C-alpha positions in Angstrom: 0.0 0.0 0.0 1.4 3.4 -0.9 1.8 6.2 1.7 -1.0 8.8 2.1 -0.7 11.8 -0.1 -1.8 15.2 1.1 -3.3 17.5 -1.5 -4.3 21.1 -1.3 -8.0 21.8 -1.5 -9.0 24.6 -3.8 -12.2 26.4 -4.8 -12.9 27.4 -8.4 -15.9 28.7 -10.2 -16.7 29.3 -13.9 -19.8 30.7 -15.6 -21.0 31.2 -19.1 -24.2 31.9 -21.0 -25.8 30.5 -24.2 -28.6 32.2 -26.1 -31.3 29.9 -27.4 -33.9 30.9 -29.9 -36.9 29.4 -28.0 -39.0 30.4 -25.0 -37.9 29.3 -21.5 -40.8 26.8 -21.2 -39.5 25.0 -24.4 -35.9 25.0 -23.2 -37.0 23.8 -19.7 -39.0 20.9 -21.3 -35.9 19.8 -23.2 -33.7 20.1 -20.1 -36.1 18.4 -17.7 -38.0 15.8 -19.8 -36.1 15.2 -23.1 -32.5 14.8 -22.1 -32.0 11.7 -24.3 -33.0 13.7 -27.4 -30.0 16.1 -27.1 -27.3 14.5 -24.9 -24.4 14.1 -27.2 -22.8 10.7 -27.9 -19.4 11.9 -26.7 -20.9 12.5 -23.2 -22.0 8.9 -22.7 -19.3 7.9 -20.2 -20.5 4.2 -20.0 -20.7 3.7 -23.8 -22.8 4.9 -26.7 -25.7 2.6 -25.8 -26.0 4.0 -22.3 -29.1 5.9 -21.2 -28.7 9.3 -19.4 -31.7 10.3 -17.2 -32.7 13.3 -15.2 -35.2 13.2 -12.4 -36.1 17.0 -12.2 -37.2 17.1 -8.5 -35.3 17.7 -5.2 -33.4 14.5 -4.4 -33.7 13.4 -8.0 -30.7 12.2 -10.0 -28.9 12.9 -13.2 -27.5 9.5 -13.9 -26.3 7.1 -16.6 -27.0 3.4 -16.9 -25.7 0.7 -19.3 -26.9 -2.8 -18.4 -25.8 -3.5 -14.9 -23.3 -0.5 -14.8 -24.2 2.9 -13.6 -22.8 6.4 -13.0 -24.4 9.1 -10.8 -23.6 12.4 -12.3 -25.4 14.7 -9.9 -28.2 14.9 -7.3 -30.8 17.6 -7.7 -30.8 20.1 -4.9 -33.5 22.5 -6.0 -35.9 23.1 -8.9 -38.0 26.1 -10.0 -39.8 24.9 -13.1 -39.0 27.0 -16.3 -36.4 29.0 -14.3 -33.6 27.1 -12.5 -32.2 23.9 -11.3 -29.3 23.3 -8.9 -27.4 20.1 -8.7 -24.5 18.7 -6.5 -22.0 16.1 -7.8 -18.7 14.4 -7.0 -15.6 13.7 -9.0 -13.7 10.7 -7.8 -9.9 10.5 -8.4 -10.7 8.5 -11.6 -12.4 11.7 -12.9 -9.8 14.2 -11.6 -10.9 14.6 -8.0 -11.7 14.1 -5.3 -13.8 17.2 -5.5 -17.4 18.3 -5.2 -19.3 20.3 -7.8 -22.3 22.6 -7.5 -23.9 23.2 -10.8 -26.7 25.7 -11.4 -28.7 26.1 -14.6 -30.8 29.2 -14.9 -33.2 30.2 -17.7 -34.0 33.9 -18.4 -36.4 35.2 -21.0 -34.6 37.4 -23.6 -35.7 39.4 -26.7 -34.7 36.5 -28.9 -35.8 33.6 -26.6 -33.9 32.3 -23.6 -30.5 32.8 -22.0 -29.2 29.7 -20.4 -26.8 30.7 -17.6 -24.5 28.0 -16.4 -22.6 28.4 -13.1 -20.3 25.7 -11.6 -18.4 25.9 -8.4 -15.9 23.2 -7.4 -14.0 22.5 -4.2 -11.4 19.9 -3.4 -8.6 18.7 -5.6 -9.2 21.1 -8.5 -6.8 21.9 -11.4 -6.8 24.4 -14.2 -7.1 21.5 -16.7 -10.1 20.1 -15.0 -11.9 23.5 -14.9 -11.1 24.0 -18.6 -12.3 20.5 -19.5 -15.6 20.9 -17.5 -16.3 24.4 -18.9 -15.6 23.4 -22.5 -17.6 20.2 -22.1 -20.7 21.8 -20.6 -20.5 24.5 -23.3 -20.3 22.0 -26.0 -23.1 19.8 -24.6 -25.5 22.8 -24.2 -24.5 24.5 -27.5 -24.2 21.6 -29.8 -26.7 19.4 -28.0 -29.5 21.3 -26.2 -29.4 24.6 -28.3 -29.1 22.9 -31.6 -31.8 20.4 -30.9 -34.3 22.9 -29.5 -33.8 25.4 -32.3 -33.9 22.8 -35.1 -36.8 20.6 -34.1 -40.3 20.5 -32.9 -39.7 18.3 -29.9 
């Protein structure tokens, strides 16, 4: 067994916004009820045939399953339908941690539709590379997945 390793705990936060040409109620429906319609294949951590599910209620889960394998992405902390959802998650050492993440998704009506505001705060073993990866990953998922799907279809 290797000796214990002491790591500094850090706090980091990033935020970004994405404008979506659809009303908040439509964007919320895609976020809360139609995740599988826009969740990009690259973001299936258990394989392309896995199923990613969101239970949009306090205590609900954002999780992924593939056969008898599973991955808990986040636990839902709060929900205000058509407005906001806050989630808490953990990154194990396998995923760059250990650290905790507090993700907030907020929808605001705009002149052209909806602004999705994404805010993520992490604490624990956090690196610049991890922050860059998470921010670019969420931006890609919400831009190329959610936005593109909501704007181009009649889901």
